[in-house]
N, CA, C, O and the ligand as a Tripos MOL2 file, in Angstrom:
@<TRIPOS>MOLECULE
protein
  269   267    68     0     0
PROTEIN
NO_CHARGES

@<TRIPOS>ATOM
      1 N           6.6650   17.3130   11.4930 N.3       1 MET1
      2 CA          6.7660   16.5030   10.2680 C.3       1 MET1
      3 C           5.5910   15.5480   10.2000 C.2       1 MET1
      4 O           5.4430   14.6750   11.0550 O.2       1 MET1
      5 N           4.7690   15.7100    9.2020 N.am      2 ASP2
      6 CA          3.6120   14.8360    9.0550 C.3       2 ASP2
      7 C           3.9350   13.6760    8.1300 C.2       2 ASP2
      8 O           4.3770   13.8730    6.9980 O.2       2 ASP2
      9 N           3.7160   12.4880    8.6140 N.am      3 TYR3
     10 CA          3.9090   11.3280    7.7500 C.3       3 TYR3
     11 C           2.9770   10.2190    8.1910 C.2       3 TYR3
     12 O           2.4650   10.2090    9.3100 O.2       3 TYR3
     13 N           2.7730    9.2880    7.2790 N.am      4 TYR4
     14 CA          1.9130    8.1570    7.5560 C.3       4 TYR4
     15 C           2.6360    6.8990    7.1050 C.2       4 TYR4
     16 O           3.1700    6.8560    5.9970 O.2       4 TYR4
     17 N           2.6590    5.8690    7.9530 N.am      5 ILE5
     18 CA          3.3580    4.6240    7.6270 C.3       5 ILE5
     19 C           2.3570    3.6030    7.1030 C.2       5 ILE5
     20 O           1.3310    3.3350    7.7290 O.2       5 ILE5
     21 N           2.6770    3.0440    5.9480 N.am      6 ARG6
     22 CA          1.8250    2.0190    5.3430 C.3       6 ARG6
     23 C           2.6630    0.7630    5.1110 C.2       6 ARG6
     24 O           3.8180    0.8450    4.6940 O.2       6 ARG6
     25 N           2.0820   -0.3760    5.3810 N.am      7 TYR7
     26 CA          2.7590   -1.6540    5.1550 C.3       7 TYR7
     27 C           2.2120   -2.2660    3.8780 C.2       7 TYR7
     28 O           1.0200   -2.5560    3.7740 O.2       7 TYR7
     29 N           3.1000   -2.4610    2.9050 N.am      8 VAL8
     30 CA          2.6570   -2.9440    1.5970 C.3       8 VAL8
     31 C           3.5830   -4.0530    1.1090 C.2       8 VAL8
     32 O           4.7230   -4.1740    1.5580 O.2       8 VAL8
     33 N           3.0740   -4.8570    0.1840 N.am      9 ASP9
     34 CA          3.9090   -5.8520   -0.4760 C.3       9 ASP9
     35 C           4.7540   -5.1560   -1.5180 C.2       9 ASP9
     36 O           4.2470   -4.3650   -2.3140 O.2       9 ASP9
     37 N           6.0480   -5.4500   -1.5150 N.am     10 MET10
     38 CA          6.9540   -4.8860   -2.5220 C.3      10 MET10
     39 C           8.0920   -5.8730   -2.7360 C.2      10 MET10
     40 O           8.2640   -6.8000   -1.9450 O.2      10 MET10
     41 N           8.8730   -5.6830   -3.7990 N.am     11 PRO11
     42 CA          9.9840   -6.6150   -4.0370 C.3      11 PRO11
     43 C          10.8700   -6.7380   -2.7980 C.2      11 PRO11
     44 O          11.1160   -5.7520   -2.1030 O.2      11 PRO11
     45 N          11.3470   -7.9500   -2.5270 N.am     12 SER12
     46 CA         12.0400   -8.2140   -1.2660 C.3      12 SER12
     47 C          13.3090   -7.4000   -1.0960 C.2      12 SER12
     48 O          13.7520   -7.1940    0.0340 O.2      12 SER12
     49 N          13.9200   -6.9220   -2.2040 N.am     13 VAL13
     50 CA         15.1350   -6.1260   -2.0740 C.3      13 VAL13
     51 C          14.8500   -4.7460   -1.4980 C.2      13 VAL13
     52 O          15.7540   -4.0920   -0.9770 O.2      13 VAL13
     53 N          13.6040   -4.2980   -1.5870 N.am     14 THR14
     54 CA         13.2460   -2.9680   -1.1030 C.3      14 THR14
     55 C          12.6600   -3.0780    0.2970 C.2      14 THR14
     56 O          11.6490   -3.7500    0.5040 O.2      14 THR14
     57 N          13.3060   -2.4050    1.2700 N.am     15 LYS15
     58 CA         12.7880   -2.4680    2.6380 C.3      15 LYS15
     59 C          11.7540   -1.3900    2.8950 C.2      15 LYS15
     60 O          10.7820   -1.5910    3.6230 O.2      15 LYS15
     61 N          11.9840   -0.2580    2.2880 N.am     16 GLY16
     62 CA         11.0270    0.8280    2.4810 C.3      16 GLY16
     63 C          11.2980    1.9690    1.5410 C.2      16 GLY16
     64 O          12.3820    2.0680    0.9670 O.2      16 GLY16
     65 N          10.3190    2.8310    1.3790 N.am     17 MET17
     66 CA         10.5100    4.0320    0.5680 C.3      17 MET17
     67 C           9.5640    5.1070    1.0840 C.2      17 MET17
     68 O           8.5530    4.8260    1.7270 O.2      17 MET17
     69 N           9.9250    6.3320    0.7820 N.am     18 THR18
     70 CA          9.0940    7.4520    1.2050 C.3      18 THR18
     71 C           8.7230    8.2760   -0.0030 C.2      18 THR18
     72 O           9.5670    8.6120   -0.8340 O.2      18 THR18
     73 N           7.4580    8.5940   -0.0870 N.am     19 ILE19
     74 CA          6.9730    9.3720   -1.2270 C.3      19 ILE19
     75 C           6.1990   10.5760   -0.6970 C.2      19 ILE19
     76 O           5.2970   10.4310    0.1280 O.2      19 ILE19
     77 N           6.5620   11.7660   -1.1790 N.am     20 GLU20
     78 CA          5.8530   12.9790   -0.7890 C.3      20 GLU20
     79 C           4.7110   13.2050   -1.7560 C.2      20 GLU20
     80 O           4.9160   13.2130   -2.9700 O.2      20 GLU20
     81 N           3.5090   13.3890   -1.2330 N.am     21 ASP21
     82 CA          2.3930   13.6260   -2.1430 C.3      21 ASP21
     83 C           2.2740   15.1150   -2.4470 C.2      21 ASP21
     84 O           3.0450   15.9250   -1.9330 O.2      21 ASP21
     85 N           1.3080   15.4650   -3.2790 N.am     22 SER22
     86 CA          1.2140   16.8400   -3.7680 C.3      22 SER22
     87 C           0.8590   17.8410   -2.6670 C.2      22 SER22
     88 O           0.9920   19.0490   -2.8640 O.2      22 SER22
     89 N           0.4090   17.3490   -1.5130 N.am     23 ASP23
     90 CA          0.0850   18.2320   -0.3890 C.3      23 ASP23
     91 C           1.2600   18.3970    0.5660 C.2      23 ASP23
     92 O           1.1280   19.0480    1.6030 O.2      23 ASP23
     93 N           2.4220   17.8070    0.2250 N.am     24 GLY24
     94 CA          3.5740   17.9010    1.1080 C.3      24 GLY24
     95 C           3.4980   16.9320    2.2700 C.2      24 GLY24
     96 O           4.2220   17.0860    3.2540 O.2      24 GLY24
     97 N           2.6380   15.9430    2.1690 N.am     25 PHE25
     98 CA          2.4820   14.9270    3.1930 C.3      25 PHE25
     99 C           3.3230   13.7150    2.8010 C.2      25 PHE25
    100 O           3.3140   13.2960    1.6430 O.2      25 PHE25
    101 N           4.0550   13.1510    3.7760 N.am     26 PHE26
    102 CA          4.9540   12.0480    3.4660 C.3      26 PHE26
    103 C           4.3090   10.7040    3.7720 C.2      26 PHE26
    104 O           3.7830   10.4770    4.8610 O.2      26 PHE26
    105 N           4.3630    9.8320    2.7930 N.am     27 ASN27
    106 CA          3.8760    8.4620    2.9590 C.3      27 ASN27
    107 C           5.0800    7.5350    2.9840 C.2      27 ASN27
    108 O           5.8050    7.4150    1.9960 O.2      27 ASN27
    109 N           5.2880    6.8830    4.1190 N.am     28 ILE28
    110 CA          6.3890    5.9290    4.2530 C.3      28 ILE28
    111 C           5.8260    4.5400    3.9900 C.2      28 ILE28
    112 O           4.9290    4.0770    4.6940 O.2      28 ILE28
    113 N           6.3660    3.8810    2.9640 N.am     29 TYR29
    114 CA          5.9390    2.5300    2.6210 C.3      29 TYR29
    115 C           6.9710    1.5450    3.1420 C.2      29 TYR29
    116 O           8.1580    1.6590    2.8350 O.2      29 TYR29
    117 N           6.5230    0.5890    3.9220 N.am     30 ILE30
    118 CA          7.4080   -0.4160    4.5050 C.3      30 ILE30
    119 C           7.0160   -1.7860    3.9550 C.2      30 ILE30
    120 O           5.8340   -2.1150    3.8550 O.2      30 ILE30
    121 N           8.0340   -2.5810    3.5990 N.am     31 ASN31
    122 CA          7.7930   -3.9150    3.0520 C.3      31 ASN31
    123 C           7.1090   -4.7980    4.1010 C.2      31 ASN31
    124 O           7.6700   -5.0530    5.1670 O.2      31 ASN31
    125 N           5.9120   -5.2560    3.7960 N.am     32 ALA32
    126 CA          5.1120   -6.0240    4.7420 C.3      32 ALA32
    127 C           5.6980   -7.4060    5.0250 C.2      32 ALA32
    128 O           5.3350   -8.0460    6.0120 O.2      32 ALA32
    129 N           6.6050   -7.8650    4.1610 N.am     33 SER33
    130 CA          7.1480   -9.2160    4.3380 C.3      33 SER33
    131 C           8.3630   -9.2400    5.2660 C.2      33 SER33
    132 O           8.8760  -10.3130    5.5790 O.2      33 SER33
    133 N           8.8270   -8.0700    5.7090 N.am     34 LEU34
    134 CA          9.9690   -8.0240    6.6270 C.3      34 LEU34
    135 C           9.5500   -8.4730    8.0240 C.2      34 LEU34
    136 O           8.3710   -8.4420    8.3790 O.2      34 LEU34
    137 N          10.5470   -8.8930    8.8090 N.am     35 SER35
    138 CA         10.2650   -9.1910   10.2080 C.3      35 SER35
    139 C           9.9690   -7.8840   10.9440 C.2      35 SER35
    140 O          10.2430   -6.7990   10.4310 O.2      35 SER35
    141 N           9.4140   -7.9960   12.1370 N.am     36 ALA36
    142 CA          9.0790   -6.8040   12.9200 C.3      36 ALA36
    143 C          10.3180   -5.9530   13.1770 C.2      36 ALA36
    144 O          10.2600   -4.7250   13.1130 O.2      36 ALA36
    145 N          11.4510   -6.6220   13.4710 N.am     37 ALA37
    146 CA         12.6840   -5.8860   13.7570 C.3      37 ALA37
    147 C          13.1770   -5.1570   12.5100 C.2      37 ALA37
    148 O          13.6220   -4.0110   12.5840 O.2      37 ALA37
    149 N          13.0920   -5.8320   11.3620 N.am     38 GLU38
    150 CA         13.5230   -5.2050   10.1080 C.3      38 GLU38
    151 C          12.6120   -4.0360    9.7390 C.2      38 GLU38
    152 O          13.0750   -3.0150    9.2300 O.2      38 GLU38
    153 N          11.3320   -4.1930    9.9970 N.am     39 GLN39
    154 CA         10.4000   -3.0940    9.7080 C.3      39 GLN39
    155 C          10.7320   -1.8830   10.5630 C.2      39 GLN39
    156 O          10.6800   -0.7470   10.0900 O.2      39 GLN39
    157 N          11.0780   -2.1300   11.8380 N.am     40 GLU40
    158 CA         11.4270   -1.0370   12.7420 C.3      40 GLU40
    159 C          12.6540   -0.2920   12.2230 C.2      40 GLU40
    160 O          12.6980    0.9380   12.2320 O.2      40 GLU40
    161 N          13.6660   -1.0670   11.7640 N.am     41 GLU41
    162 CA         14.8720   -0.4580   11.2020 C.3      41 GLU41
    163 C          14.5470    0.3460    9.9440 C.2      41 GLU41
    164 O          15.0620    1.4460    9.7460 O.2      41 GLU41
    165 N          13.6870   -0.2190    9.0990 N.am     42 ALA42
    166 CA         13.3370    0.4520    7.8490 C.3      42 ALA42
    167 C          12.5970    1.7630    8.1320 C.2      42 ALA42
    168 O          12.8030    2.7590    7.4380 O.2      42 ALA42
    169 N          11.7370    1.7570    9.1480 N.am     43 ILE43
    170 CA         11.0030    2.9810    9.5120 C.3      43 ILE43
    171 C          11.9790    4.0470    9.9950 C.2      43 ILE43
    172 O          11.8810    5.2110    9.6060 O.2      43 ILE43
    173 N          12.9300    3.6400   10.8520 N.am     44 LYS44
    174 CA         13.9400    4.5930   11.3450 C.3      44 LYS44
    175 C          14.7240    5.1790   10.1860 C.2      44 LYS44
    176 O          15.0020    6.3770   10.1430 O.2      44 LYS44
    177 N          15.0780    4.3050    9.2430 N.am     45 HIS45
    178 CA         15.8390    4.7340    8.0750 C.3      45 HIS45
    179 C          15.0750    5.7930    7.2800 C.2      45 HIS45
    180 O          15.6330    6.8220    6.8990 O.2      45 HIS45
    181 N          13.8040    5.5280    7.0390 N.am     46 GLU46
    182 CA         13.0190    6.4680    6.2390 C.3      46 GLU46
    183 C          12.8060    7.7820    6.9870 C.2      46 GLU46
    184 O          12.8390    8.8520    6.3810 O.2      46 GLU46
    185 N          12.5860    7.7070    8.3010 N.am     47 ILE47
    186 CA         12.3870    8.9260    9.0920 C.3      47 ILE47
    187 C          13.6570    9.7710    9.0870 C.2      47 ILE47
    188 O          13.6000   11.0000    9.1260 O.2      47 ILE47
    189 N          14.8350    9.0760    9.0360 N.am     48 ARG48
    190 CA         16.0970    9.8040    8.9570 C.3      48 ARG48
    191 C          16.1370   10.6510    7.6730 C.2      48 ARG48
    192 O          16.6480   11.7710    7.6790 O.2      48 ARG48
    193 N          15.5990   10.1090    6.5800 N.am     49 HIS49
    194 CA         15.5260   10.8990    5.3550 C.3      49 HIS49
    195 C          14.6840   12.1540    5.5830 C.2      49 HIS49
    196 O          15.0450   13.2400    5.1290 O.2      49 HIS49
    197 N          13.5710   12.0030    6.2810 N.am     50 LEU50
    198 CA         12.7000   13.1570    6.5230 C.3      50 LEU50
    199 C          13.4340   14.1990    7.3590 C.2      50 LEU50
    200 O          13.3620   15.3960    7.0810 O.2      50 LEU50
    201 N          14.1500   13.7260    8.3970 N.am     51 GLU51
    202 CA         14.8600   14.6510    9.2860 C.3      51 GLU51
    203 C          15.9700   15.3830    8.5510 C.2      51 GLU51
    204 O          16.2630   16.5420    8.8440 O.2      51 GLU51
    205 N          16.5960   14.6870    7.5770 N.am     52 ARG52
    206 CA         17.6680   15.3230    6.7980 C.3      52 ARG52
    207 C          17.0920   16.1620    5.6660 C.2      52 ARG52
    208 O          17.8370   16.8000    4.9220 O.2      52 ARG52
    209 N          15.7610   16.1640    5.5330 N.am     53 LYS53
    210 CA         15.0720   16.9100    4.4820 C.3      53 LYS53
    211 C          15.5990   16.5300    3.0990 C.2      53 LYS53
    212 O          15.7610   17.3830    2.2260 O.2      53 LYS53
    213 N          15.8590   15.2480    2.9170 N.am     54 ASP54
    214 CA         16.3060   14.7640    1.6210 C.3      54 ASP54
    215 C          15.2890   15.0930    0.5270 C.2      54 ASP54
    216 O          15.6270   15.1440   -0.6560 O.2      54 ASP54
    217 N          14.0530   15.3120    0.9380 N.am     55 PHE55
    218 CA         12.9900   15.4780   -0.0460 C.3      55 PHE55
    219 C          12.7450   16.9380   -0.4010 C.2      55 PHE55
    220 O          11.8690   17.2460   -1.2100 O.2      55 PHE55
    221 N          13.5280   17.8470    0.2090 N.am     56 ASP56
    222 CA         13.3840   19.2620   -0.1280 C.3      56 ASP56
    223 C          14.1200   19.6100   -1.4150 C.2      56 ASP56
    224 O          13.9340   20.6850   -1.9860 O.2      56 ASP56
    225 N          14.9460   18.6920   -1.8500 N.am     57 THR57
    226 CA         15.7760   18.9790   -3.0110 C.3      57 THR57
    227 C          15.1660   18.3800   -4.2590 C.2      57 THR57
    228 O          14.1280   17.7200   -4.2110 O.2      57 THR57
    229 N          15.8240   18.6190   -5.3700 N.am     58 GLU58
    230 CA         15.3730   18.0530   -6.6350 C.3      58 GLU58
    231 C          15.8120   16.6040   -6.7730 C.2      58 GLU58
    232 O          15.4100   15.9110   -7.7070 O.2      58 GLU58
    233 N          16.6460   16.1480   -5.8280 N.am     59 LYS59
    234 CA         17.1530   14.7840   -5.9080 C.3      59 LYS59
    235 C          16.0170   13.7620   -5.8680 C.2      59 LYS59
    236 O          15.0350   13.9290   -5.1450 O.2      59 LYS59
    237 N          16.1710   12.7290   -6.6420 N.am     60 SER60
    238 CA         15.2250   11.6280   -6.5560 C.3      60 SER60
    239 C          15.5770   10.7970   -5.3220 C.2      60 SER60
    240 O          16.6740   10.9280   -4.7780 O.2      60 SER60
    241 N          14.6750    9.9630   -4.8890 N.am     61 LEU61
    242 CA         14.9360    9.1110   -3.7310 C.3      61 LEU61
    243 C          16.1290    8.1970   -3.9910 C.2      61 LEU61
    244 O          16.9280    7.9410   -3.0900 O.2      61 LEU61
    245 N          16.2500    7.7100   -5.2180 N.am     62 GLN62
    246 CA         17.3670    6.8240   -5.5590 C.3      62 GLN62
    247 C          18.6970    7.5260   -5.3190 C.2      62 GLN62
    248 O          19.6290    6.9240   -4.7850 O.2      62 GLN62
    249 N          18.7930    8.7960   -5.7110 N.am     63 GLU63
    250 CA         20.0180    9.5400   -5.4990 C.3      63 GLU63
    251 C          20.2710    9.7570   -4.0210 C.2      63 GLU63
    252 O          21.4120    9.6730   -3.5660 O.2      63 GLU63
    253 N          19.2250   10.0320   -3.2720 N.am     64 ALA64
    254 CA         19.3620   10.2620   -1.8380 C.3      64 ALA64
    255 C          19.9220    9.0090   -1.1540 C.2      64 ALA64
    256 O          20.6970    9.1080   -0.2040 O.2      64 ALA64
    257 N          19.5220    7.8300   -1.6460 N.am     65 GLU65
    258 CA         19.9660    6.5840   -1.0520 C.3      65 GLU65
    259 C          21.4680    6.3860   -1.1270 C.2      65 GLU65
    260 O          22.0380    5.6620   -0.3100 O.2      65 GLU65
    261 N          22.1200    7.0180   -2.0950 N.am     66 THR66
    262 CA         23.5430    6.7790   -2.2870 C.3      66 THR66
    263 C          24.3990    7.7200   -1.4490 C.2      66 THR66
    264 O          25.6230    7.5820   -1.4500 O.2      66 THR66
    265 N          23.8120    8.6600   -0.7410 N.am     67 LEU67
    266 CA         24.5840    9.6160    0.0590 C.3      67 LEU67
    267 C          25.2290    8.9380    1.2590 C.2      67 LEU67
    268 O          25.9160    9.5930    2.0430 O.2      67 LEU67
    269 ZN         17.0230    5.2730    2.2790 Zn       68 ZN68
@<TRIPOS>BOND
     1     1     2 1
     2     2     3 1
     3     3     4 2
     4     3     5 am
     5     5     6 1
     6     6     7 1
     7     7     8 2
     8     7     9 am
     9     9    10 1
    10    10    11 1
    11    11    12 2
    12    11    13 am
    13    13    14 1
    14    14    15 1
    15    15    16 2
    16    15    17 am
    17    17    18 1
    18    18    19 1
    19    19    20 2
    20    19    21 am
    21    21    22 1
    22    22    23 1
    23    23    24 2
    24    23    25 am
    25    25    26 1
    26    26    27 1
    27    27    28 2
    28    27    29 am
    29    29    30 1
    30    30    31 1
    31    31    32 2
    32    31    33 am
    33    33    34 1
    34    34    35 1
    35    35    36 2
    36    35    37 am
    37    37    38 1
    38    38    39 1
    39    39    40 2
    40    39    41 am
    41    41    42 1
    42    42    43 1
    43    43    44 2
    44    43    45 am
    45    45    46 1
    46    46    47 1
    47    47    48 2
    48    47    49 am
    49    49    50 1
    50    50    51 1
    51    51    52 2
    52    51    53 am
    53    53    54 1
    54    54    55 1
    55    55    56 2
    56    55    57 am
    57    57    58 1
    58    58    59 1
    59    59    60 2
    60    59    61 am
    61    61    62 1
    62    62    63 1
    63    63    64 2
    64    63    65 am
    65    65    66 1
    66    66    67 1
    67    67    68 2
    68    67    69 am
    69    69    70 1
    70    70    71 1
    71    71    72 2
    72    71    73 am
    73    73    74 1
    74    74    75 1
    75    75    76 2
    76    75    77 am
    77    77    78 1
    78    78    79 1
    79    79    80 2
    80    79    81 am
    81    81    82 1
    82    82    83 1
    83    83    84 2
    84    83    85 am
    85    85    86 1
    86    86    87 1
    87    87    88 2
    88    87    89 am
    89    89    90 1
    90    90    91 1
    91    91    92 2
    92    91    93 am
    93    93    94 1
    94    94    95 1
    95    95    96 2
    96    95    97 am
    97    97    98 1
    98    98    99 1
    99    99   100 2
   100    99   101 am
   101   101   102 1
   102   102   103 1
   103   103   104 2
   104   103   105 am
   105   105   106 1
   106   106   107 1
   107   107   108 2
   108   107   109 am
   109   109   110 1
   110   110   111 1
   111   111   112 2
   112   111   113 am
   113   113   114 1
   114   114   115 1
   115   115   116 2
   116   115   117 am
   117   117   118 1
   118   118   119 1
   119   119   120 2
   120   119   121 am
   121   121   122 1
   122   122   123 1
   123   123   124 2
   124   123   125 am
   125   125   126 1
   126   126   127 1
   127   127   128 2
   128   127   129 am
   129   129   130 1
   130   130   131 1
   131   131   132 2
   132   131   133 am
   133   133   134 1
   134   134   135 1
   135   135   136 2
   136   135   137 am
   137   137   138 1
   138   138   139 1
   139   139   140 2
   140   139   141 am
   141   141   142 1
   142   142   143 1
   143   143   144 2
   144   143   145 am
   145   145   146 1
   146   146   147 1
   147   147   148 2
   148   147   149 am
   149   149   150 1
   150   150   151 1
   151   151   152 2
   152   151   153 am
   153   153   154 1
   154   154   155 1
   155   155   156 2
   156   155   157 am
   157   157   158 1
   158   158   159 1
   159   159   160 2
   160   159   161 am
   161   161   162 1
   162   162   163 1
   163   163   164 2
   164   163   165 am
   165   165   166 1
   166   166   167 1
   167   167   168 2
   168   167   169 am
   169   169   170 1
   170   170   171 1
   171   171   172 2
   172   171   173 am
   173   173   174 1
   174   174   175 1
   175   175   176 2
   176   175   177 am
   177   177   178 1
   178   178   179 1
   179   179   180 2
   180   179   181 am
   181   181   182 1
   182   182   183 1
   183   183   184 2
   184   183   185 am
   185   185   186 1
   186   186   187 1
   187   187   188 2
   188   187   189 am
   189   189   190 1
   190   190   191 1
   191   191   192 2
   192   191   193 am
   193   193   194 1
   194   194   195 1
   195   195   196 2
   196   195   197 am
   197   197   198 1
   198   198   199 1
   199   199   200 2
   200   199   201 am
   201   201   202 1
   202   202   203 1
   203   203   204 2
   204   203   205 am
   205   205   206 1
   206   206   207 1
   207   207   208 2
   208   207   209 am
   209   209   210 1
   210   210   211 1
   211   211   212 2
   212   211   213 am
   213   213   214 1
   214   214   215 1
   215   215   216 2
   216   215   217 am
   217   217   218 1
   218   218   219 1
   219   219   220 2
   220   219   221 am
   221   221   222 1
   222   222   223 1
   223   223   224 2
   224   223   225 am
   225   225   226 1
   226   226   227 1
   227   227   228 2
   228   227   229 am
   229   229   230 1
   230   230   231 1
   231   231   232 2
   232   231   233 am
   233   233   234 1
   234   234   235 1
   235   235   236 2
   236   235   237 am
   237   237   238 1
   238   238   239 1
   239   239   240 2
   240   239   241 am
   241   241   242 1
   242   242   243 1
   243   243   244 2
   244   243   245 am
   245   245   246 1
   246   246   247 1
   247   247   248 2
   248   247   249 am
   249   249   250 1
   250   250   251 1
   251   251   252 2
   252   251   253 am
   253   253   254 1
   254   254   255 1
   255   255   256 2
   256   255   257 am
   257   257   258 1
   258   258   259 1
   259   259   260 2
   260   259   261 am
   261   261   262 1
   262   262   263 1
   263   263   264 2
   264   263   265 am
   265   265   266 1
   266   266   267 1
   267   267   268 2
@<TRIPOS>SUBSTRUCTURE
     1 MET1         2 RESIDUE 1 A MET
     2 ASP2         6 RESIDUE 1 A ASP
     3 TYR3        10 RESIDUE 1 A TYR
     4 TYR4        14 RESIDUE 1 A TYR
     5 ILE5        18 RESIDUE 1 A ILE
     6 ARG6        22 RESIDUE 1 A ARG
     7 TYR7        26 RESIDUE 1 A TYR
     8 VAL8        30 RESIDUE 1 A VAL
     9 ASP9        34 RESIDUE 1 A ASP
    10 MET10       38 RESIDUE 1 A MET
    11 PRO11       42 RESIDUE 1 A PRO
    12 SER12       46 RESIDUE 1 A SER
    13 VAL13       50 RESIDUE 1 A VAL
    14 THR14       54 RESIDUE 1 A THR
    15 LYS15       58 RESIDUE 1 A LYS
    16 GLY16       62 RESIDUE 1 A GLY
    17 MET17       66 RESIDUE 1 A MET
    18 THR18       70 RESIDUE 1 A THR
    19 ILE19       74 RESIDUE 1 A ILE
    20 GLU20       78 RESIDUE 1 A GLU
    21 ASP21       82 RESIDUE 1 A ASP
    22 SER22       86 RESIDUE 1 A SER
    23 ASP23       90 RESIDUE 1 A ASP
    24 GLY24       94 RESIDUE 1 A GLY
    25 PHE25       98 RESIDUE 1 A PHE
    26 PHE26      102 RESIDUE 1 A PHE
    27 ASN27      106 RESIDUE 1 A ASN
    28 ILE28      110 RESIDUE 1 A ILE
    29 TYR29      114 RESIDUE 1 A TYR
    30 ILE30      118 RESIDUE 1 A ILE
    31 ASN31      122 RESIDUE 1 A ASN
    32 ALA32      126 RESIDUE 1 A ALA
    33 SER33      130 RESIDUE 1 A SER
    34 LEU34      134 RESIDUE 1 A LEU
    35 SER35      138 RESIDUE 1 A SER
    36 ALA36      142 RESIDUE 1 A ALA
    37 ALA37      146 RESIDUE 1 A ALA
    38 GLU38      150 RESIDUE 1 A GLU
    39 GLN39      154 RESIDUE 1 A GLN
    40 GLU40      158 RESIDUE 1 A GLU
    41 GLU41      162 RESIDUE 1 A GLU
    42 ALA42      166 RESIDUE 1 A ALA
    43 ILE43      170 RESIDUE 1 A ILE
    44 LYS44      174 RESIDUE 1 A LYS
    45 HIS45      178 RESIDUE 1 A HIS
    46 GLU46      182 RESIDUE 1 A GLU
    47 ILE47      186 RESIDUE 1 A ILE
    48 ARG48      190 RESIDUE 1 A ARG
    49 HIS49      194 RESIDUE 1 A HIS
    50 LEU50      198 RESIDUE 1 A LEU
    51 GLU51      202 RESIDUE 1 A GLU
    52 ARG52      206 RESIDUE 1 A ARG
    53 LYS53      210 RESIDUE 1 A LYS
    54 ASP54      214 RESIDUE 1 A ASP
    55 PHE55      218 RESIDUE 1 A PHE
    56 ASP56      222 RESIDUE 1 A ASP
    57 THR57      226 RESIDUE 1 A THR
    58 GLU58      230 RESIDUE 1 A GLU
    59 LYS59      234 RESIDUE 1 A LYS
    60 SER60      238 RESIDUE 1 A SER
    61 LEU61      242 RESIDUE 1 A LEU
    62 GLN62      246 RESIDUE 1 A GLN
    63 GLU63      250 RESIDUE 1 A GLU
    64 ALA64      254 RESIDUE 1 A ALA
    65 GLU65      258 RESIDUE 1 A GLU
    66 THR66      262 RESIDUE 1 A THR
    67 LEU67      266 RESIDUE 1 A LEU
    68 ZN68       269 GROUP 0 **** ****
């Protein structure tokens, strides 16, 4: 599984998100304002989505979050 983790500023309610680009490469965006421990949790959370292949379906990320 190829992915790249980027730390970016985003609204505080969002801890992280994963976006698949057109090459099938996953970019995990983590909220830069979180503490180190929270960032670690957010990374684990996003990687869990990759492992469950949530992104192989037509579901949007928002829908995947509610599972
Ligand atoms: Zn999630």
